[in-house]
C-alpha positions, 0 to 999 in steps of 0.5 A: 552396523558391523565393520572390520573395526567393530559395530556402530550403535546409539547408546542412551544413558539416563541419570536423575539429578534433583528429581529431573531426568537427563538423557544422553544419546551417544554414537559409539563404536564397540570393538574387542581388544585383548579379549575385552569389549571396548567402546569409542564415542564418535559423537553426541547426538543429544542435540538432534530431534528425538525422531531423528535419533530413533531413525539413526538407531533403527538404521544402524541396527539394520532395520528398514525405515518406517515408511509410515513415519513414527509420528502423527501430524496433530496441527497444520498452520499456514506459514509461508505468507507469515515467513514472507512478511515477518522475514521482510519486516525483520530484514527491513529492520522495522522491529529495530525502528519500533524499539531498539530493545525487545519487549512484549509490546514490540512483539504485539505491534509487529504481530498486528503489522504482519496480520494487517498485511496477511489478513486485515481485521479488527483487533478482536479478530486478530487476538483470536487468531493469536490464540493457540487453540484458534490460531489461523496462522503460525504468526503467534508461534513465530513471535511467541505471543500465543494466548493474547487478550484483545486488551493487550492489543489495545495496550500495544496500540497505545504503546505504538501511538506514543512512539509514532513521532520517533518512528517517523523521524527514523523513517525520514532519516532513512529515506529523506535527505536535504534537498529532497522531493516530498509527495503529499496528498490527503484522503479520508475514510468513513466512520459509522460511530459517533464517539470520536471527536475527529469524526465530522461531515466533509467532502467524502471521497468514498462516496458515502453520502450522509456518513461522517469521516476522518481525513488523513494526510500521507507523506512519501518520498520521491519513490512513493515510500511512506514516511509519515501519516497524520489524521485530521478532523473529517471536515478539514479542507485539504490545504489546511493540512499542509502547514502541519506537514511543512513544520513536521518535515522542516522542524521534526525531521530537520530537513531545511531544503525541501520541495513539496509536491501536491495537487492543485487542490492541496497547494493553492494560490492562497496557501502559497501566499500565506505559508510557502512564498519567501520561505528560505529553502522551501519550494513547491510543485503543483498545478493550475485550476481550469479557471486559471488556465482559461485566464492565461488563454484569454491573456494570450499567454497560452496559444495553440501555436505553441504546440505545433511541434512540441507538447511541452513549453515553459511560459511566464506570467506577471500573475505568478512572479518568480515562478515557472508555468510548464504547459503540457498538451496530451493529444490522447487526453484531448481526444478522450475529453472531447469524446466524453463531453460529447457523450454527456451532451447527448445524455443531457439532451435526452433528459431535456427532450423529455421536458420539451415533450411534456410541454407539448403533449395533449393531456396534462401538459406541463405549464407555468414558468416556475414549474418548468424551471423547477423541472429543468433545474433538477436535471439540467446539470445531472451530467455536469454539462449544463453550462454548455446549454442555452435555455429558453423557458416560458409560461407554456414552452421550453426549448434549448440549444447548445452554446457552441461558443462555450463548447469551442472555448473548452475544446481549445483547452482539451488535453492542456494542463499547467504545472506551477513551480517555484523550483529554479530551472537550474535545479530541476528541468521542465521534464523533471518537474512534470515527472515529479507532479505525475509521481503523486500517482504513487501516493494515490496507489498507497491510498488504494492499498489502504482502502481496498482488500490489501490493508482495509483501513475501514471499517474503523472499529475504534472510538478514541481519537488517539487510537483512530490515529494509531490505527491509521499509522499501523496501516501505514507501517503495514504498507511500508512493509508491503511497498518494499515487498512489492519491489522485490517480488515485482518479477513474479507480480503483474508489476512492471519491474523493468520500468527504467528500461521503458522510461528510457524509450519514452519519447515524451514525459507528457505521453502516458507511461509505457509498459516495458516489453517484459511487463507486456509479455506478463500481461499477455501470457499471464506467466513469467519468463520462467513459465510460472503463473503471474500473481497479484500481491494478494494472490501470491500471499494466498499461495504462500499460505499453503506452505504449512508448518506442521506440529507432529507428535511422536507416537507413544510419547508426549514429545512434539516438534515442527516440520515444514512442508516442501515449498513449490518452485513458485514459493521458493522463488518468492522467498528467495526474492525476499531473502527469506530462508525456506529450508524444510 
């Protein structure tokens, strides 16, 4: 590039030292002075990529740029979703929570957590995805864990399991405080093997009859952020898991004043009397069962007149000394239960009519009190409303009628539910107690993410008890990252990111939670206010996966480098919300 002061060019020097070749690329200006050629070094370009140095050299010579490029793309790796999840994990400090010092085991554990969010699978499938020749994403490249054998992942899983108590303690210090609310619920997942001692037959929430399962309990803070998880034997009843969680929160986490929130199947009267009552600093929020509500109604503690002009009232009963009973009536729920009960009654009458017809037909008439009773017994409670029928079974006849008194008694309690708590009214108002109990839905949301296409906790491929427990803990850590990502990405997801505004306009805590105006617009238009398509968390990750990291090789040499594709507007927006850099 000639100028009045000389020509600028790229000068390359080479020297060999101890058998190794060293190259230096300098940006120089050449000029004449007193008849001699002088060189002035303007800068050192050695730190730049070789392709950029070559481009600078060509342009300084006045040559046109090579529009076709001087390199070839030899490999393309999906990268955007890796950058999003891994960047979020590091931004949350999860790597430091796992271990303060870098190690191979920590990198492998991070890789398994990120892989569980991006594409959940077995450890064998994850190991194959980390191998350089079969890598499905840029994750192994970003973490420097290429060519991993599955045995290494099992070793890293064991390493993670040993650190679970201290990791949960760190999470508790970050998200729990003295006097806090703790949400606790239990779920289970089926297991098709027979080697584990944890596996047993019990109440199967997955609807897999005849298949054993494991049970796990999840602790969350009031916002639904996961803190700790523990695996129990498959036949463990929900209330029996509660004591271990109380000890964990009060002893290991060091929280002396705590309010446990659990459903009516978790915090039962028996559990309250045996483990919760009269424990200093320990309170609870739960709900009453239907039979207890009927008893209160028979004692005139609950009467329809209480809800003439309100839908929430606090009552007291000598059966629950020192406690508050917050009675709520949701008219929408009452209408729904009445409609559903009527449908089930009609469906039951149809199958009972078939038996009536069988006892009156001309040929092969159904006879005998025992035979008729056996036939009725098989189907009368098929729709769970057999208690509402009065049956008359004879030797050659069968008839039925609805028990209108029982139906009327149940109808009077439609839409009613009672929250039971030991928390003093000075500490927490009635509406806040009801809101805290409804927040158990946040734990249910976590279980849905555990079991469905997000994290796929099942099928469980492990045989050893410790590894099964650590597998569940690994899923919890993956959900911890996903939970925080969802909060930041809410403006471009179907999630309601203006819920606080909607809550301010809510007339009653008993009424269903309203959607904000912004969320309603997203639901209707399927587009954000920026006119970008609204995504679910899973489809957004798939879209981010199209942001690729390309491995390029300079033509005529073995030198290679990586270059990112240009992000779309939506991808840039998502990465900006997560605080993850995305410069190509």
